[in-house]
LOVEX-824496 format. One line per 3 residues: number of its first residue (from 0); their letters; for each residue y, x, z of N, C-alpha, C. Coordinates in steps of 0.001 Angstrom, whole numbers, plus 500000, padded with zeros to 6 digits. Layout:
<vonus>
NUM> A> Y X Z Y X Z Y X Z ~ ...
</vonus>
This chain:
<vonus>
0> DNR> 498815 500859 500000 500000 500000 500000 501237 500896 500000 ~ 501895 501034 498850 503093 501871 498734 504324 500993 498849 ~ 505065 501195 499935 506234 500347 500152 507400 501165 500689
3> SVA> 508603 500719 500339 509830 501267 500886 510744 500095 501220 ~ 511027 499892 502505 511828 498756 502955 513058 499285 503699 ~ 514231 498958 503180 515485 499360 503816 516158 498128 504401
6> SSD> 516689 498256 505601 517345 497112 506247 518516 497602 507081 ~ 519403 496675 507362 520555 496930 508214 520677 495749 509166 ~ 520734 496016 510455 520679 494948 511445 521990 494884 512228
9> IED> 522492 493662 512408 523706 493471 513191 523523 492256 514107 ~ 523949 492403 515342 523834 491307 516325 525148 491191 517084 ~ 525717 489986 517076 526970 489714 517773 526737 488714 518898
12> IGT> 527317 489001 520035 527333 488059 521162 528787 487910 521596 ~ 529239 486678 521749 530640 486509 522088 530933 485206 522794 ~ 532153 485097 523277 532608 483877 523926 534100 483690 523645
15> KLL> 534542 482429 523668 535935 482103 523394 536459 481153 524466 ~ 537732 481308 524782 538413 480429 525724 539696 479961 525036 ~ 539867 478643 524924 540980 478101 524147 541685 476985 524914
18> FSK> 543018 477011 524911 543830 475983 525553 544857 475472 524540 ~ 545310 474246 524719 546337 473704 523841 547204 472714 524613 ~ 548435 472580 524142 549365 471626 524729 550187 471026 523610
21> KGS> 550181 469716 523494 550854 469029 522397 552097 468313 522896 ~ 553202 468569 522204 554441 467874 522486 554725 466833 521428 ~ 555890 466217 521470 556234 465171 520499 556334 465741 519082
24> ESL> 556877 466956 518938 557013 467577 517622 556555 469030 517636 ~ 555674 469378 518565 555224 470763 518657 553793 470823 519178 ~ 553171 471977 518975 551816 472224 519459 551710 473694 519837
27> IIW> 551251 473958 521049 551037 475323 521530 549537 475528 521746 ~ 549009 476615 521210 547595 476960 521382 547527 478407 521850 ~ 546736 478679 522883 546563 480046 523347 545140 480217 523874
30> GAD> 544713 481486 523966 543355 481722 524425 542973 483191 524341 ~ 541677 483441 524486 541142 484802 524473 539734 484781 523878 ~ 539341 485885 523243 538010 486038 522644 537400 487352 523120
33> WTR> 536072 487370 523193 535333 488612 523444 534074 488607 522599 ~ 533815 489721 521898 532627 489853 521068 532018 491232 521283 ~ 530695 491252 521414 529958 492518 521500 529199 492711 520196
36> HEV> 529527 493781 519456 528861 494096 518200 527774 495148 518455 ~ 526559 494840 518092 525449 495787 518175 524911 495977 516759 ~ 525017 497199 516235 524697 497441 514829 523695 498584 514705
39> SPS> 522645 498345 513917 521742 499407 513466 521990 499555 511973 ~ 522838 500501 511566 523355 500494 510193 522303 500661 509111 ~ 521340 501555 509295 520401 501841 508210 519027 502155 508782
42> ILN> 518046 501295 508482 516670 501485 508937 515779 501543 507700 ~ 514971 502605 507572 514113 502790 506404 512673 502942 506859 ~ 511784 502076 506351 510356 502157 506626 509610 502382 505318
45> VSG> 508806 503437 505265 508034 503745 504060 506564 503862 504424 ~ 505690 503608 503442 504252 503714 503651 503591 504135 502350 ~ 502337 504579 502443 501599 505002 501254 502094 506339 500735
48> TFS> 501997 506524 499449 502393 507799 498841 503896 508039 498933 ~ 504681 506964 499156 506118 507155 499325 506425 508058 500520 ~ 505557 507980 501547 505803 508767 502754 505655 510266 502498
51> ELF> 505006 510642 501377 504902 512054 501030 506213 512579 500445 ~ 507056 511671 499916 508328 512056 499328 509452 512038 500349 ~ 509463 511011 501210 510480 510924 502257 509918 510077 503387
54> GSS> 510307 510408 504615 509761 509721 505774 510624 508565 506226 ~ 510064 507766 507120 510831 506674 507727 511961 507263 508570 ~ 513075 506548 508637 514211 507056 509400 515097 505898 509811
57> SSP> 515986 506157 510729 516979 505160 511122 518203 505886 511651 ~ 519390 505348 511326 520615 505928 511849 520836 505423 513269 ~ 521566 506180 514089 521768 505761 515484 522455 504394 515578
60> GRT> 522021 503561 516526 522662 502277 516750 524063 502457 517312 ~ 524936 501504 517011 526321 501568 517469 526691 500289 518185 ~ 527480 500420 519254 527954 499262 520013 529468 499313 520131
63> AHE> 530106 498174 519883 531559 498088 520038 531901 496751 520682 ~ 532829 496783 521607 533312 495560 522258 534695 495235 521698 ~ 534849 493993 521243 536121 493552 520674 536700 492440 521548
66> VAV> 537946 492604 521953 538634 491648 522827 539958 491267 522164 ~ 540334 490004 522275 541605 489570 521692 542228 488482 522559 ~ 543541 488519 522677 544311 487432 523294 545299 486951 522242
69> HAQ> 545530 485649 522196 546354 485115 521117 547087 483864 521565 ~ 548170 483589 520838 548960 482375 521087 549674 482004 519803 ~ 549821 480699 519574 550573 480253 518409 551355 478984 518749
72> YEW> 552443 478810 518015 553360 477705 518284 553686 477025 516962 ~ 553420 475742 516884 553712 474953 515693 554790 473928 516050 ~ 555833 473848 515212 556838 472831 515488 557552 472414 514206
75> SVS> 558062 471212 514220 558844 470673 513111 560318 470868 513438 ~ 560955 471781 512703 562351 472094 512963 563247 470937 512532 ~ 562903 470336 511369 563655 469205 510845 562726 468401 509957
78> SRW> 563275 467425 509265 562444 466624 508374 561940 467445 507188 ~ 562596 468577 506911 562207 469417 505771 561434 470667 506185 ~ 561759 471222 507353 561172 472492 507760 560082 472313 508819
81> AIN> 558963 473026 508624 557906 473109 509636 557487 474569 509733 ~ 557317 475080 510940 557032 476501 511149 555831 476663 512073 ~ 554999 477627 511750 553856 477996 512583 553924 479504 512800
84> SGV> 554121 479917 514041 554203 481346 514343 553224 481692 515456 ~ 552771 482922 515443 551829 483323 516473 551650 484821 516506 ~ 550980 485271 517540 550648 486683 517657 549265 486795 518289
87> RTS> 548526 487752 517799 547182 488035 518318 547120 489536 518591 ~ 546764 489910 519783 546581 491318 520102 545097 491574 520258 ~ 544556 492376 519362 543125 492653 519383 542879 494077 519863
90> MAF> 541727 494262 520505 541365 495564 521065 539893 495818 520816 ~ 539537 497087 520607 538137 497479 520468 537876 498650 521405 ~ 536735 498591 522090 536364 499636 523031 535041 500250 522576
93> VTN> 535082 501547 522296 533885 502295 521926 533826 503532 522809 ~ 532761 504300 522693 532604 505494 523512 533767 506456 523284 ~ 534458 506812 524353 535548 507799 524342 536794 507346 523572
96> KKY> 536906 506050 523256 538050 505621 522452 538319 504140 522647 ~ 539594 503755 522561 539957 502345 522505 541069 502163 521487 ~ 541056 501034 520796 542050 500711 519783 542755 499420 520185
99> IVP> 544062 499378 519993 544855 498180 520270 545745 497918 519055 ~ 545625 496731 518472 546387 496406 517259 547071 495052 517437 ~ 548404 494982 517386 549094 493682 517386 548988 493041 516007
102> EPR> 548763 491724 515976 548587 491000 514716 549514 489783 514684 ~ 550792 489983 514352 551713 488841 514260 551491 488056 512969 ~ 551897 486817 512963 551820 485998 511749 552855 484875 511849
105> ISA> 553333 484464 510685 554276 483347 510634 554145 482668 509279 ~ 554223 481360 509283 554219 480598 508037 555242 479478 508155 ~ 555830 479127 507023 556857 478086 507004 556641 477200 505794
108> RYK> 556923 475911 505982 556845 474957 504879 558188 474244 504744 ~ 558683 474236 503500 559946 473562 503223 559697 472448 502220 ~ 560045 471213 502574 559860 470070 501692 561050 469955 500752
111> IGK> 560808 470254 499466 561864 470145 498463 562191 468683 498196 ~ 561158 467867 498145 561308 466428 497942 560154 465710 498608 ~ 560036 464433 498329 558998 463630 498967 557604 464142 498651
114> DES> 557368 464575 497398 556037 464987 496963 555985 466449 496545 ~ 556930 467263 497006 556986 468655 496565 557373 469546 497742 ~ 556706 470703 497851 557000 471596 498965 556808 473055 498562
117> LKL> 557416 473923 499365 557320 475364 499177 556808 475973 500479 ~ 555825 476896 500380 555244 477512 501567 555357 479029 501474 ~ 555704 479652 502605 555787 481105 502700 555014 481546 503937
120> SYS> 554381 482702 503848 553623 483180 505000 553545 484700 505023 ~ 553408 485231 506229 553166 486662 506448 552158 486797 507582 ~ 551255 487762 507462 550309 488007 508548 549869 489464 508535
123> RMA> 549570 489965 509702 548950 491282 509844 547577 491073 510457 ~ 546571 491782 509932 545194 491575 510364 544527 492903 510658 ~ 543528 492878 511544 542726 494063 511862 541252 493689 511785
126> QYV> 540436 494655 511377 538993 494426 511260 538272 495600 511919 ~ 537332 495274 512816 536676 496308 513608 535217 496561 513207 ~ 534712 495804 512258 533392 496065 511693 533578 496248 510200
129> HRI> 533179 497402 509682 533416 497750 508288 532216 497373 507420 ~ 532508 496952 506207 531478 496708 505207 531498 497869 504213 ~ 530417 498639 504196 530314 499808 503322 529439 499418 502145
132> SNS> 529998 499452 500929 529307 498956 499748 529030 500078 498766 ~ 527789 500129 498330 527399 501013 497236 527141 500120 496040 ~ 527952 500264 494991 527871 499344 493863 527008 499875 492724
135> AIT> 526132 500840 493004 525250 501347 491952 524367 500224 491426 ~ 524178 500189 490108 523404 499108 489495 521957 499114 489970 ~ 521368 500330 490142 519941 500415 490488 519659 499946 491905
138> SPT> 520582 500190 492829 520328 499808 494228 521633 499440 494924 ~ 522224 498287 494575 523438 497862 495279 523151 497634 496754 ~ 524013 498170 497603 523748 498160 499038 525003 497787 499805
141> DIW> 524872 496953 500818 525945 496656 501762 525457 496997 503164 ~ 526207 497820 503865 525871 498200 505234 527087 497926 506107 ~ 526861 497317 507274 527942 497039 508214 527989 498144 509269
144> YPV> 529201 498588 509616 529362 499706 510539 530589 499456 511415 ~ 530443 499519 512743 531589 499251 513619 532488 500476 513746 ~ 533668 500283 514329 534549 501405 514598 533884 502356 515590
147> TDS> 534252 503623 515494 533780 504643 516423 534985 505455 516866 ~ 534747 506537 517593 535876 507377 518011 536528 508090 516841 ~ 535835 508141 515671 536417 508792 514491 536639 507836 513319
150> IRP> 536025 506654 513340 536217 505644 512290 537177 504593 512822 ~ 538382 504546 512265 539443 503673 512756 539293 502244 512217 ~ 539879 501262 512882 539836 499883 512356 540672 499751 511092
153> QTA> 540259 498854 510211 541038 498559 509018 542156 497587 509382 ~ 543331 497784 508806 544458 496884 509036 545051 496480 507687 ~ 545709 495329 507666 546284 494824 506423 547518 493996 506719
156> HQV> 548470 494047 505798 549640 493166 505793 549537 492283 504551 ~ 549767 490990 504717 549705 490090 503563 550880 489122 503574 ~ 551509 488968 502402 552566 487977 502222 552171 487063 501070
159> SIA> 552568 485815 501139 552253 484874 500067 553349 483827 499968 ~ 553467 483261 498767 554393 482163 498535 553688 481151 497643 ~ 553842 479875 497953 553133 478829 497207 554059 477647 496943
162> WQR> 553894 477083 495754 554591 475844 495385 553540 474767 495196 ~ 553771 473600 495801 552805 472505 495744 553528 471208 495389 ~ 552868 470399 494565 553490 469135 494160 552415 468085 493914
165> LLS> 552681 466885 494389 551832 465730 494113 552422 465013 492901 ~ 551731 465149 491743 552273 464577 490510 552171 463066 490489 ~ 551117 462551 491104 550923 461110 491228 550122 460878 492499
168> RKI> 549689 459686 492719 548899 459403 493918 547547 460105 493877 ~ 547155 460613 492712 545816 461179 492570 545789 462650 492177 ~ 546850 463166 491587 546813 464522 491029 547740 465447 491817
171> YVS> 547180 466610 492194 547879 467586 493024 547895 468939 492300 ~ 549036 469638 492297 549180 470921 491614 549668 471968 492619 ~ 549094 473170 492520 549498 474259 493404 549540 475564 492618
174> IES> 550587 476368 492837 550698 477712 492280 551028 478651 493437 ~ 550204 479678 493620 550383 480588 494759 550266 482031 494304 ~ 551134 482888 494816 551043 484325 494561 550970 485053 495906
177> YYK> 550361 486235 495894 550158 486969 497148 550186 488469 496890 ~ 550447 489221 497945 550352 490679 497916 549790 491134 499257 ~ 548823 492040 499193 548159 492525 500403 548054 494040 500349
180> SMD> 548532 494716 501391 548382 496164 501505 547417 496467 502644 ~ 546548 497466 502439 545489 497760 503400 545492 499236 503776 ~ 545241 499529 505052 545153 500898 505555 543800 501125 506221
183> DII> 543333 502359 506125 542067 502779 506752 540875 501981 506257 ~ 540907 501581 504989 539723 500943 504427 538630 501995 504266 ~ 537386 501546 504307 536250 502464 504380 535718 502804 502990
186> GFE> 535229 504010 502848 534572 504454 501618 533630 505596 501968 ~ 533081 506247 500960 532184 507377 501216 532326 508401 500105 ~ 531996 509644 500442 532107 510733 499484 531147 510522 498319
189> EGT> 531515 511061 497173 530661 510929 495999 529292 511555 496269 ~ 528252 510866 495808 526903 511379 495973 526244 511002 497281 ~ 526959 510259 498154 526377 509879 499437 525284 508841 499245
192> NLI> 524143 509042 499881 523043 508085 499837 523067 507266 501120 ~ 523372 505977 501001 523503 505128 502184 522150 504755 502788 ~ 521074 504826 501993 519768 504368 502474 518972 505501 503099
195> FNP> 518908 506656 502417 518025 507732 502845 518723 508772 503714 ~ 519915 508467 504187 520675 509407 504998 520963 508792 506360 ~ 520206 509160 507413 520423 508557 508730 521732 508980 509383
198> DFQ> 522397 510023 508860 523657 510489 509427 524771 510373 508392 ~ 524861 509185 507751 525853 509046 506693 527275 508905 507226 ~ 527446 508752 508565 528802 508628 509089 529647 509846 508755
201> SKL> 529021 511031 508703 529770 512240 508386 530311 512214 506960 ~ 529781 511327 506104 530226 511225 504714 531243 510100 504504 ~ 531534 509339 505556 532478 508235 505415 533910 508742 505361
204> IQG> 534723 508090 504542 536128 508442 504412 536955 507162 504525 ~ 538248 507319 504796 539134 506167 504916 540394 506396 504098 ~ 540852 505323 503457 542009 505441 502583 542840 504179 502583
207> KGS> 543550 503953 501472 544458 502818 501353 544031 501905 500208 ~ 544553 500693 500222 544245 499755 499154 545347 498724 499006 ~ 545315 498013 497895 546264 496922 497678 545586 495866 496816
210> AYG> 546024 494635 496967 545510 493520 496170 546648 492536 495961 ~ 546736 491989 494754 547791 491032 494462 547379 490178 493277 ~ 548000 489012 493176 547658 488126 492077 548344 486783 492195
213> IEV> 547941 485885 491289 548485 484527 491254 547338 483552 491036 ~ 547404 482403 491693 546355 481382 491617 546979 480042 491252 ~ 546341 479340 490321 546813 478028 489871 545694 477012 490088
216> LVK> 546049 475856 490644 545064 474810 490926 545634 473446 490543 ~ 544859 472682 489794 545166 471280 489495 543987 470469 490003 ~ 544251 469523 490909 543169 468827 491593 543391 467316 491587
219> KEA> 542330 466574 491296 542344 465109 491368 541462 464702 492542 ~ 542060 464046 493535 541363 463813 494794 540940 462360 495012 ~ 541410 461443 494198 541112 460035 494435 540529 459395 493190
222> GKF> 539837 458265 493392 539231 457551 492277 537759 457907 492113 ~ 537107 457253 491174 535697 457546 490930 535494 458920 490301 ~ 536451 459326 489474 536356 460631 488837 537277 461612 489571
225> TGW> 536698 462647 490180 537462 463644 490923 537062 465046 490465 ~ 537823 466042 490919 537498 467419 490580 538735 468275 490508 ~ 538572 469493 490007 539718 470378 489888 539496 471424 488801
228> ISY> 540616 471996 488373 540629 473128 487454 541422 474235 488138 ~ 540847 475434 488213 541526 476531 488891 541437 477800 488053 ~ 542433 478658 488238 542437 479951 487565 543200 480949 488423
231> SLS> 542670 482155 488538 543370 483215 489255 543371 484487 488421 ~ 544495 485189 488463 544663 486491 487825 545002 487462 488947 ~ 544144 488477 489155 544327 489316 490335 543951 490771 490050
234> WAW> 544458 491658 490900 544174 493092 490841 543799 493564 492247 ~ 542895 494536 492330 542519 495141 493609 542330 496639 493393 ~ 543038 497443 494174 543028 498897 493988 542593 499617 495268
237> RKF> 542038 500814 495100 541673 501677 496217 542210 503085 495954 ~ 542508 503813 497032 543013 505174 496905 542516 506009 498083 ~ 541740 507052 497771 541231 507984 498769 541601 509400 498326
240> DEL> 542025 510233 499263 542360 511616 498927 541147 512357 498378 ~ 539938 511996 498841 538722 512719 498471 538085 512231 497167 ~ 538595 511141 496593 537976 510568 495395 538954 510522 494233
243> NAG> 538435 510686 493016 539218 510494 491789 540495 511328 491786 ~ 540400 512544 492337 541543 513465 492417 542744 512852 493134 ~ 542475 511915 494046 543541 511293 494822 544281 510178 494108
246> ARF> 543885 509872 492853 544541 508790 492107 543880 507459 492431 ~ 544647 506379 492360 544087 505071 492664 543145 504616 491543 ~ 542222 503727 491879 541260 503217 490906 540916 501774 491267
249> PSR> 540443 500977 490300 540070 499581 490595 538882 499540 491557 ~ 538952 498649 492540 537867 498551 493513 536734 497702 492963 ~ 535652 497669 493706 534504 496843 493331 534901 495370 493238
252> YDR> 535902 494976 494004 536295 493568 494059 537402 493236 493060 ~ 537699 494155 492150 538701 493899 491126 538064 493054 490022 ~ 538188 491757 490139 537692 490826 489127 538904 490108 488564
255> RHN> 539398 490624 487438 540709 490267 486924 540889 488777 486697 ~ 539872 488125 486104 539993 486703 485779 538931 485900 486526 ~ 539351 484769 487069 538420 483874 487759 538864 482439 487474
258> GAV> 538075 481725 486681 538415 480342 486334 537260 479413 486641 ~ 537583 478172 486957 536540 477208 487291 536977 475799 486910 ~ 535995 474995 486490 536181 473568 486249 535099 472839 487035
261> VMQ> 535506 471953 487925 534569 471193 488760 534853 469711 488559 ~ 533798 468951 488225 533958 467520 487971 532902 466724 488736 ~ 533304 465566 489230 532360 464675 489920 532702 463220 489605
264> YAF> 531680 462455 489313 531876 461026 489053 530976 460235 489994 ~ 531565 459302 490740 530823 458482 491696 530519 457126 491056 ~ 529228 456838 490874 528836 455530 490339 529089 454434 491372
267> HKK> 528699 454704 492594 529029 453844 493732 528889 454679 494999 ~ 528797 454049 496165 528856 454779 497426 527706 455762 497613 ~ 526552 455509 496996 525381 456338 497256 525030 457310 496132
270> WSV> 525577 457097 494933 525154 457913 493800 526357 458531 493096 ~ 526231 459811 492790 527277 460504 492029 526630 461638 491231 ~ 527349 462094 490221 526890 463209 489398 528026 464221 489302
273> SAV> 527685 465510 489281 528724 466547 489251 528347 467637 488254 ~ 529362 468363 487809 529164 469486 486885 530158 470585 487248 ~ 529707 471832 487135 530537 472988 487478 530441 474023 486366
276> WEF> 531581 474543 485943 531628 475670 485007 532530 476726 485616 ~ 532100 477986 485570 532884 479057 486189 532822 480316 485337 ~ 533946 480999 485258 534016 482286 484566 534620 483312 485518
279> ISG> 533928 484447 485680 534422 485527 486548 534263 486844 485810 ~ 535309 487652 485799 535213 488974 485209 534165 489796 485950 ~ 533540 490731 485264 532520 491579 485881 533110 492497 486943
282> SRF> 532296 492868 487910 532765 493767 488971 532634 495215 488550 ~ 533451 496072 489140 533438 497500 488833 532260 498168 489532 ~ 531776 499257 488927 530702 500021 489592 530889 501495 489302
</vonus>
């Protein structure tokens, strides 16, 4: 029996505490979260003649504790303006290291008219468990890896603006654009083997990234015939000092065009038929 089985194991245990208070034109929500991440990034079991070429192995397990406290405030400033603001302070505790990242966010909605509005938002985010992707065609691999004393959390800033309009009682239109900048995103040196290398952490690198684009949606929400048409045009870039001579390059998630048509017709309350068509640009490798 010649077999080679590669696996990556992750186990999360957590708890949340949430409070809220509602006023006549406002809502306050606050609370705290705790999560324990237990990760075995790469486990390889081989048998038969494969064991003569390479043996079974596993990378050391990693544990990280993630804690966050947060609060947000929603209120209607006037008949036209509504604002949602908040802040989340997240922390990660690993051996010999702790990380603290403030994550503010704010969004605002302005009603241009009865059926038309404009939305703006900004947020900062942090991520303490990294997804390491090998996009090779022969063996695409995703491995999850928590922060360590040398692997920093990923952070991002994102801004977006959206225009929305109800054309009739049934048809809704939305156009949204966004820009996202990322720091300390994870990557690996060229030639790194994520499966057969139990000490691949020494090959991990961190760099910068950006993503931006525009999304258009036309949606029919009422009546027997419902559905939507959507299209997005987007770019996603990565930049590491150790790769591509330090020049930026399209990331694995750079899928320039993404379009979809979704249709559903309800014959009556119990029976309906639907159809979906989707086009997505190929991913980089």
